[in-house]
PABA-738841 format. One record per residue (C-alpha): residue number from 1; residue in three letters; x, y, z. Coordinates in steps of 0.02 Angstrom, whole numbers. Example, Ala and Ser with C-alpha at 12.3 -4.5 7.8 and 13.67 -1.06 7.14 Angstrom:
BEGIN
1; ALA; 615; -225; 390 $
2; SER; 684; -53; 357 $
***
This chain:
BEGIN
1; MET; 9; -6; 15 $
2; VAL; 67; 146; -49 $
3; VAL; -3; 301; 46 $
4; SER; 44; 495; 13 $
5; GLU; 122; 594; 165 $
6; ARG; -43; 677; 219 $
7; ALA; -128; 512; 217 $
8; ALA; 12; 443; 309 $
9; GLY; 23; 567; 438 $
10; SER; -176; 554; 465 $
11; LEU; -167; 387; 483 $
12; ALA; -47; 390; 626 $
13; ALA; -148; 533; 681 $
14; ARG; -310; 413; 690 $
15; CYS; -220; 278; 759 $
16; LEU; -154; 365; 895 $
17; GLU; -328; 465; 949 $
18; ALA; -390; 300; 960 $
19; CYS; -263; 233; 1066 $
20; LEU; -261; 384; 1178 $
21; LYS; -446; 352; 1213 $
22; GLU; -399; 169; 1290 $
23; ASP; -231; 223; 1364 $
24; LYS; -177; 378; 1452 $
25; MET; 8; 328; 1419 $
26; LEU; 57; 293; 1266 $
27; MET; 215; 314; 1130 $
28; LEU; 199; 335; 956 $
29; THR; 359; 257; 868 $
30; VAL; 415; 228; 702 $
31; ASP; 513; 73; 614 $
32; LEU; 607; 66; 472 $
33; VAL; 625; -113; 352 $
34; VAL; 778; -39; 235 $
35; LEU; 812; -165; 84 $
36; ARG; 959; -160; -43 $
37; PRO; 996; -273; -176 $
38; GLY; 1131; -400; -142 $
39; GLU; 1217; -542; -242 $
40; GLY; 1101; -679; -184 $
41; GLY; 947; -566; -172 $
42; PRO; 877; -411; -54 $
43; GLU; 967; -392; 118 $
44; LEU; 876; -310; 268 $
45; LEU; 985; -201; 367 $
46; LEU; 972; -233; 547 $
47; ILE; 1045; -139; 721 $
48; ARG; 1098; -246; 877 $
49; ARG; 1011; -141; 1008 $
50; SER; 1136; -71; 1147 $
51; LYS; 1006; -23; 1265 $
52; SER; 862; -119; 1367 $
53; PRO; 747; -184; 1318 $
54; PHE; 800; -316; 1226 $
55; GLN; 985; -271; 1222 $
56; GLY; 1097; -365; 1124 $
57; GLN; 964; -415; 1014 $
58; TRP; 954; -372; 821 $
59; ALA; 805; -255; 769 $
60; LEU; 736; -131; 635 $
61; PRO; 800; 28; 657 $
62; GLY; 663; 163; 718 $
63; GLY; 626; 231; 878 $
64; LYS; 504; 377; 973 $
65; VAL; 420; 518; 867 $
66; LYS; 447; 681; 956 $
67; VAL; 248; 726; 938 $
68; GLU; 274; 851; 1063 $
69; GLU; 413; 940; 939 $
70; GLY; 276; 911; 802 $
71; GLU; 388; 791; 734 $
72; SER; 293; 680; 578 $
73; VAL; 309; 486; 569 $
74; GLU; 398; 514; 410 $
75; GLN; 519; 653; 488 $
76; ALA; 561; 538; 654 $
77; ALA; 604; 394; 507 $
78; ALA; 720; 496; 428 $
79; ARG; 807; 558; 601 $
80; GLU; 809; 389; 696 $
81; LEU; 867; 305; 519 $
82; TRP; 1018; 436; 528 $
83; GLU; 1055; 439; 700 $
84; GLU; 1063; 230; 712 $
85; THR; 1136; 196; 559 $
86; GLY; 1222; 331; 470 $
87; LEU; 1090; 332; 311 $
88; ARG; 1012; 472; 248 $
89; LEU; 842; 461; 172 $
90; SER; 719; 609; 144 $
91; PRO; 531; 605; 227 $
92; LYS; 477; 597; 37 $
93; GLN; 605; 431; -7 $
94; ILE; 532; 339; 178 $
95; ASN; 347; 365; 130 $
96; GLN; 348; 283; -23 $
97; GLY; 310; 106; 56 $
98; VAL; 188; 117; 217 $
99; VAL; 191; -67; 286 $
100; GLY; 53; -20; 435 $
101; ILE; 35; 17; 600 $
102; PHE; 83; -103; 745 $
103; ALA; -5; -94; 892 $
104; ASP; -18; -248; 1010 $
105; PRO; -39; -196; 1179 $
106; GLY; 124; -314; 1222 $
107; ARG; 222; -258; 1077 $
108; ASP; 363; -160; 1209 $
109; PRO; 399; -202; 1397 $
110; ARG; 405; -21; 1420 $
111; GLY; 224; 6; 1388 $
112; ARG; 87; 44; 1273 $
113; VAL; 165; 70; 1106 $
114; VAL; 121; 112; 934 $
115; SER; 215; 95; 775 $
116; CYS; 191; 160; 604 $
117; ALA; 325; 39; 500 $
118; PHE; 393; 93; 311 $
119; LEU; 475; -18; 188 $
120; ALA; 634; 85; 125 $
121; ARG; 756; 53; -20 $
122; VAL; 927; 108; -36 $
123; PRO; 1054; 59; -196 $
124; ALA; 1150; -100; -187 $
125; GLY; 1333; -75; -97 $
126; THR; 1245; 61; 23 $
127; GLN; 1362; 51; 188 $
128; ALA; 1271; 86; 370 $
129; ARG; 1368; 117; 520 $
130; ALA; 1311; 88; 715 $
131; GLY; 1261; 250; 808 $
132; ASP; 1146; 310; 937 $
133; ASP; 1076; 169; 1046 $
134; ALA; 1142; 44; 912 $
135; ALA; 1297; -68; 948 $
136; GLU; 1310; -133; 783 $
137; ALA; 1229; -99; 583 $
138; ALA; 1217; -253; 481 $
139; TRP; 1136; -318; 329 $
140; PHE; 1081; -491; 297 $
141; ALA; 1012; -596; 173 $
142; LEU; 826; -620; 186 $
143; GLY; 841; -791; 206 $
144; ALA; 977; -784; 342 $
145; LEU; 894; -659; 471 $
146; PRO; 935; -688; 657 $
147; LYS; 797; -736; 761 $
148; PRO; 730; -684; 864 $
149; LEU; 714; -492; 818 $
150; ALA; 676; -384; 943 $
151; PHE; 492; -326; 981 $
152; ASP; 384; -381; 839 $
153; HIS; 508; -357; 728 $
154; GLY; 498; -542; 634 $
155; ALA; 298; -482; 606 $
156; ILE; 351; -309; 534 $
157; VAL; 469; -375; 409 $
158; GLU; 358; -538; 367 $
159; ALA; 212; -388; 324 $
160; ALA; 339; -289; 223 $
161; LEU; 394; -428; 117 $
162; MET; 202; -448; 94 $
163; HIS; 193; -288; 39 $
164; ARG; 355; -286; -79 $
165; SER; 284; -452; -162 $
166; ARG; 130; -379; -228 $
167; GLU; 238; -211; -295 $
168; VAL; 320; -343; -373 $
169; GLU; 170; -421; -443 $
170; HIS; 128; -252; -510 $
171; GLY; 299; -205; -585 $
172; ALA; 312; -64; -452 $
173; PHE; 473; -132; -368 $
174; ALA; 618; -263; -454 $
175; GLY; 757; -268; -295 $
***
């Protein structure tokens, strides 16, 4: 599902509004499924977490949206990707593939967390470096992902790959 920047923002706003009615304590976050072409097929960018929860486990790049500063989910995704991996993508590049909203009440042990997940693509050979709360950043072949991934990131990756396969069927993405 490709969603415009305005529609993605309103989707996140509606989700946040609905969750606030149920829960007074809520954190809005973003997660990024970043793919690059590799020799054996697409590769996924993961970070090894340096902080609790899930310290030492592999996870998708992402983090908290600075809602109080008026940050959009796309801006937060671009900022978090830069801080954790050194990759610079514009909010428009990130908004090319909205994977979905992930809001299972138990997805994060710190409390109620709702995440807007994005699918982004970078060219073959793109390098990443660890930064911020990432101890390490690395590319993995889709068939050799470390398991389990932190939080519900395995489910997010599965959803992103289904999104990607629909794009391939329709000729929108061949990498």
